C-alpha positions in Angstrom: 195.1 75.1 57.4 197.2 75.2 60.6 200.8 75.4 60.3 201.8 71.6 61.1 204.3 72.5 63.7 201.2 74.3 65.4 199.4 71.1 65.3 202.0 69.1 66.5 202.3 71.3 69.6 199.0 71.8 70.2 198.6 68.0 70.8 199.4 67.7 74.7 197.3 70.4 76.6 194.4 70.1 74.7 193.9 66.6 74.5 195.3 65.4 77.8 192.7 67.9 79.6 190.0 66.9 77.3 190.6 63.2 78.2 191.5 63.9 81.9 188.0 65.8 81.9 186.4 62.6 80.5 188.0 60.2 82.6 186.9 62.4 85.8 183.4 61.3 84.7 184.6 57.3 86.4 184.6 59.2 89.6 180.7 58.2 89.0 181.3 54.5 88.9 183.3 54.1 91.6 181.8 51.3 93.9 179.7 49.4 91.6 182.4 49.2 89.1 186.3 48.3 89.2 188.9 50.6 87.7 189.4 48.2 84.8 185.9 48.3 84.1 185.6 51.9 83.7 186.3 51.9 80.1 183.4 50.1 79.4 181.2 52.8 80.4 183.6 55.8 79.0 184.5 54.9 75.8 180.8 54.2 74.6 179.7 57.6 76.3 182.7 59.4 74.9 181.8 58.2 71.0 178.0 58.7 71.7 178.9 62.1 73.1 180.5 63.1 70.1 178.0 61.8 67.9 175.6 63.9 69.8 177.5 67.1 69.4 178.6 66.6 66.0 174.8 66.4 65.4 173.4 69.1 67.5 172.8 71.8 65.2 170.7 69.9 62.9 168.9 67.9 65.3 165.3 69.7 64.5 165.8 69.3 60.8 166.1 65.7 61.4 163.1 65.4 63.5 161.3 67.5 60.5 162.6 65.1 57.8 161.8 62.2 60.3 157.9 63.4 60.4 157.9 64.4 56.8 159.3 61.2 55.2 157.4 58.7 57.9 155.6 57.0 55.5 158.4 56.2 53.4 159.8 52.6 53.7 163.2 53.9 52.8 164.0 57.2 54.3 167.6 57.0 55.4 168.8 59.3 52.4 166.8 62.0 53.5 167.8 61.7 57.0 171.4 61.8 56.3 170.8 65.1 53.9 168.8 66.7 57.0 171.7 66.0 59.5 174.9 66.4 57.0 176.5 63.6 58.4 176.2 59.8 57.0 174.3 58.7 60.2 171.7 60.8 62.3 169.5 60.1 65.3 165.8 60.5 65.3 165.0 60.6 69.0 163.4 63.9 70.3 166.1 63.9 73.4 169.6 65.4 73.5 171.6 65.3 76.7 170.3 68.4 78.0 166.7 67.0 77.9 167.6 63.9 79.3 169.4 65.9 82.1 165.9 67.4 83.0 164.1 64.5 83.8 166.1 62.4 86.1 162.8 60.0 87.0 162.7 58.5 83.5 166.3 58.8 82.7 166.9 54.9 81.7 163.5 55.2 79.3 164.7 58.3 77.6 168.1 57.1 77.4 167.3 54.2 75.6 164.8 56.0 73.4 167.8 58.4 72.4 170.4 55.4 72.0 167.5 53.7 69.6 167.0 56.7 67.7 170.5 56.4 65.9 170.8 55.1 62.7 171.8 51.7 62.1 175.8 52.4 61.7 176.0 53.8 65.1 173.9 51.0 66.5 176.2 48.5 65.0 179.3 50.3 66.6 177.3 50.2 70.1 176.7 46.8 69.6 180.2 45.9 69.2 180.7 47.9 72.4 178.2 45.6 74.2 176.9 49.2 75.4 173.1 47.7 76.2 174.8 46.0 78.7 176.3 48.9 80.3 173.0 50.7 80.1 171.4 47.9 82.3 173.9 47.8 84.9 174.1 51.8 85.0 170.1 51.4 85.6 170.2 49.0 88.6 168.0 50.0 91.3 170.3 49.3 94.1 172.9 51.4 92.5 171.7 54.0 89.9 174.4 55.7 88.0 173.4 56.5 84.4 171.7 60.0 85.2 175.0 61.2 87.3 176.9 59.9 83.9 175.3 61.7 81.7 175.2 64.7 84.0 178.9 64.2 83.9 179.0 64.3 79.9 176.7 67.6 80.1 179.6 69.8 81.3 180.4 72.6 79.0 184.2 71.4 79.6 183.0 68.0 77.7 181.9 69.6 74.5 183.0 67.8 71.7 181.9 69.6 68.6 183.5 69.2 65.5 184.6 73.0 65.9 186.1 72.4 69.4 187.8 69.7 68.3 189.4 68.3 65.4 188.7 64.9 64.1 192.0 63.8 64.7 192.9 65.4 67.8 189.2 63.5 68.7 191.3 60.5 67.7 194.2 61.4 70.3 191.7 61.3 72.9 190.0 58.3 72.2 193.6 56.7 72.4 194.6 58.6 75.7 191.0 57.3 77.0 192.1 53.7 75.7 195.7 54.1 77.4 194.1 54.8 80.7 191.8 52.3 80.5 194.9 49.8 79.5 196.7 51.3 82.4 194.0 50.8 84.9 193.7 47.1 84.2 197.2 46.8 84.6 198.0 45.7 81.2 200.3 46.2 78.2 198.2 49.1 76.0 200.0 47.0 73.3 199.7 49.7 70.5 202.6 52.6 70.9 200.0 55.5 69.8 201.6 56.8 66.9 201.9 60.8 67.3 200.6 63.5 64.8 204.8 64.3 63.7 205.4 60.6 63.3 202.8 60.4 60.9 203.6 63.4 59.2 207.0 62.3 58.9 206.1 59.0 57.4 203.6 60.7 55.0 206.4 62.7 53.8 208.7 59.6 53.2 205.7 57.9 51.5 205.4 60.8 48.9 208.9 61.4 49.0 209.6 57.3 47.7 206.4 58.0 45.4 207.5 59.4 42.1 203.7 60.1 40.8 202.1 61.6 44.0 201.7 64.9 42.0 200.7 63.3 38.5 197.4 65.2 37.5 195.3 67.8 39.1 195.4 66.8 42.4 196.5 64.4 44.9 194.4 61.0 44.6 195.8 58.1 46.9 194.6 55.1 48.5 195.6 54.6 52.1 195.7 51.2 53.9 196.1 50.7 57.6 196.3 47.1 58.6 196.4 47.9 62.3 194.8 50.9 62.4 193.5 51.0 65.9 190.9 54.1 66.5 192.4 55.2 62.4 194.0 58.2 64.0 197.2 57.2 61.8 194.5 57.2 58.6 193.2 60.5 59.8 196.7 62.1 60.3 197.8 61.1 56.8 194.7 62.5 55.1 195.3 65.6 57.1 199.0 66.0 56.1 198.2 65.2 52.4 195.6 67.9 52.4 198.0 70.2 53.5 200.0 69.7 50.6 197.0 69.7 48.4 193.7 71.2 49.7 191.9 69.4 46.9 193.5 66.0 47.6 191.3 62.7 47.2 192.3 60.4 49.6 190.3 57.5 50.8 191.2 55.4 53.7 190.9 51.9 54.5 191.7 49.9 57.6 191.3 47.1 59.9 191.2 46.3 63.4 190.3 43.3 65.4 189.4 45.3 69.3 185.6 45.9 69.2 186.4 49.3 71.0 189.1 50.7 69.2 187.0 49.4 65.7 184.2 51.0 66.8 186.1 54.4 67.6 187.7 54.1 64.3 184.3 53.4 62.4 182.6 56.4 64.7 185.7 58.5 63.6 185.4 57.6 59.7 181.6 58.5 60.2 182.2 62.1 61.4 184.9 62.6 58.7 181.8 62.1 56.1 183.9 58.9 54.7 182.8 55.5 53.9 182.3 53.3 57.0 182.3 50.0 55.3 186.1 50.8 54.5 186.7 50.3 58.2 186.4 46.2 58.5 186.6 44.2 61.8 188.9 41.0 62.4 192.2 39.8 62.8 194.7 41.3 59.8 196.7 37.9 59.6 194.1 35.2 60.6 191.1 37.0 58.5 192.1 39.5 55.8 189.3 41.7 55.2 190.8 43.1 52.2 191.5 40.0 49.9 192.2 41.0 46.3 192.3 44.8 47.2 195.7 47.1 46.2 196.3 50.5 47.6 198.6 53.2 46.8 200.0 53.8 50.2 200.3 51.3 53.3 200.9 52.9 56.6 200.9 51.5 59.9 203.0 50.7 63.5 202.4 46.8 64.3 202.6 45.9 67.8 205.9 45.1 69.0 207.0 41.6 70.2 203.3 40.1 70.2 203.6 36.8 69.3 201.2 35.1 66.4 200.6 31.6 68.1 196.5 32.3 68.1 196.7 33.0 64.3 199.1 30.4 63.7 196.7 27.9 62.1 195.2 30.2 59.5 198.9 32.1 58.7 200.3 28.1 58.1 197.4 27.4 55.9 197.7 30.2 53.7 201.5 30.1 53.6 201.2 26.2 52.4 199.2 27.4 49.4 200.3 27.6 46.0 202.3 30.8 46.0 202.0 31.4 49.7 199.3 33.9 49.8 200.3 36.8 51.3 203.2 35.1 53.1 205.3 33.9 49.7 208.6 33.2 51.6 210.5 29.7 52.1 209.9 30.1 56.0 207.5 31.9 58.5 209.1 33.8 61.0 209.2 32.7 65.1 206.0 32.3 66.4 207.3 34.9 69.2 206.8 38.2 67.2 204.5 39.1 64.2 206.0 42.2 63.1 207.7 40.5 59.7 204.2 39.1 58.8 203.0 42.4 59.0 205.5 43.8 56.8 204.4 40.8 54.1 200.9 41.4 54.6 201.6 45.3 53.8 203.5 44.3 50.6 200.7 42.0 49.6 198.2 44.9 49.5 200.6 47.2 47.6 199.9 48.4 43.9 202.6 47.7 41.4 204.1 51.3 42.0 202.6 51.5 45.9 205.0 52.4 48.9 204.5 51.5 52.3 206.1 53.3 55.7 205.8 50.8 58.8 207.1 51.3 62.2 209.5 48.4 63.8 211.3 47.7 66.7 215.2 47.1 66.5 214.3 43.1 66.3 213.4 43.2 62.4 217.0 44.2 61.7 219.0 41.6 63.8 216.5 38.5 65.1 216.8 35.1 63.3 219.9 33.1 61.9 220.8 32.8 58.5 218.3 30.6 56.9 215.4 31.4 59.9 212.3 32.6 59.0 213.2 36.5 59.6 216.0 35.7 57.3 213.9 34.5 54.8 211.8 37.4 54.8 214.6 40.0 54.6 216.3 38.4 51.8 212.8 38.2 50.0 212.2 41.9 50.2 216.5 42.9 49.4 215.9 40.5 46.4 212.9 41.9 45.2 214.5 45.3 46.0 211.5 46.7 47.7 213.2 48.1 50.7 214.1 51.8 50.0 215.1 53.2 53.0 215.5 52.6 57.4 215.0 55.7 59.3 216.2 55.1 62.8 213.7 57.8 64.8 214.7 59.3 68.2 214.0 57.7 71.5 211.2 59.0 73.6 209.3 59.7 70.3 206.0 57.5 71.6 203.7 57.6 74.6 204.0 54.2 75.5 207.7 53.5 75.0 210.9 54.9 75.1 212.4 52.1 73.1 214.5 52.6 69.5 212.0 52.4 66.9 212.8 52.4 62.9 210.2 53.6 59.8 210.9 51.0 57.3 209.9 52.3 53.9 209.2 50.2 51.0 208.9 51.0 47.2 207.2 48.6 44.8 208.7 51.1 42.0 211.7 52.7 43.2 213.3 55.8 41.5 216.1 54.6 39.3 219.0 56.3 41.2 217.6 54.4 44.6 217.9 50.9 42.7 219.9 48.2 44.2 220.6 50.4 47.4 218.9 50.6 50.8 219.2 54.1 52.5 220.1 54.2 56.5 219.3 57.2 58.0 220.3 58.2 61.3 217.5 60.4 62.5 218.1 59.3 66.1 219.4 63.2 67.4 217.0 65.0 64.9 214.3 66.1 67.2 213.1 69.3 69.7 212.4 68.7 73.0 208.5 68.8 74.3 207.8 71.6 76.5 206.1 69.0 78.6 206.2 65.4 77.8 203.1 63.1 77.1 203.7 59.5 79.1 207.0 58.6 77.8 206.9 60.8 74.7 209.6 63.5 75.0 210.3 64.5 71.8 208.9 66.0 68.5 209.7 65.8 65.2 209.1 69.1 63.9 208.6 70.5 60.4 212.6 71.4 60.5 213.4 68.0 61.8 211.2 66.3 59.0 212.5 68.2 56.4 216.2 67.6 57.2 215.2 63.9 57.2 213.3 63.8 53.9 
């Protein structure tokens, strides 16, 4: 396993270079597509190429298995065994053979897409990629062949031996950020870099008295706003640095169909159960009702209004016990951060731990007796808030504002009870040699150890 600082420092060049190369394929779309539409093609094509490059070494074995078991009514297991992944593609085509036949690119590409297993088909269906294939194949502006050629370049190699799963997540998030910027909208999520997730994971471990019980680390981890699932991937990566045989099972919910598709794709490529990645709005359509997890780790949006979710949230709030929101009052509808705190707490086991990123407003917003005050009182009276860590500014790609990690523990260590530890880590960082967007500072191992 690579040194954690090496992984943190490697993020910039490798990821931006690969993402820039992929995004350059958008030049092919210029004209028939408007800039804000580029992501409709680039994101699914990147997912497809990642799948392709993972499957390429076992392509012939899958074709042989498909022929051998073609008479079987259920053959999924044989094909997955042949591919080495929980997904497969039975089409005879690869990107190179598609490139070799420009005259029949539409039919051949559709054959290739239709060769994927159902779990991949679901991802592409949520991205509505079939609509883009038709559009790219318009005889008056045929673009499909050139797009395939763009993704055939050697620099676009996305095989797992070239790009780690977590780094692939960063590439996806970089692309999503560019897509959002081209649409002149807020990218929404403050993408959480590896160093921040490593710190959050180490804080979870520090607050968990049972983490090293037994022969190995065995934990369930839940991200209620998982985006592309990169935080989950980084958490698992960090736990495996501490215990190479750690058993980590990840769960997440996401409501954006593109980022959900990428999260599901990432789970499949990591060999995990993609059924643990669930689609829907966490506040209004909880997909993990009744589940309890060891760890919750998340970075919910800052300052996003929850008006669209209000009918569902208020209905649950009014039930006996309040469901996931067992407080006297709900917060103002202008910011849903504190609702995610309540949801996360409701998902923890009796000895579970949660690390959640927030901006400054949950520290002070709301008068005495307000919804925000009611939630703060609820977590303090239950003695679940273990620590608040102020992070350095310029720690996130999309924002330079002050941010904080709130650490909750359902079963605090005896020496922590009836206290909340406040840690000012605002000056605990190392400058990046080259910034990535707004991110100019890294929390390296020495900084992380000092904070912990």
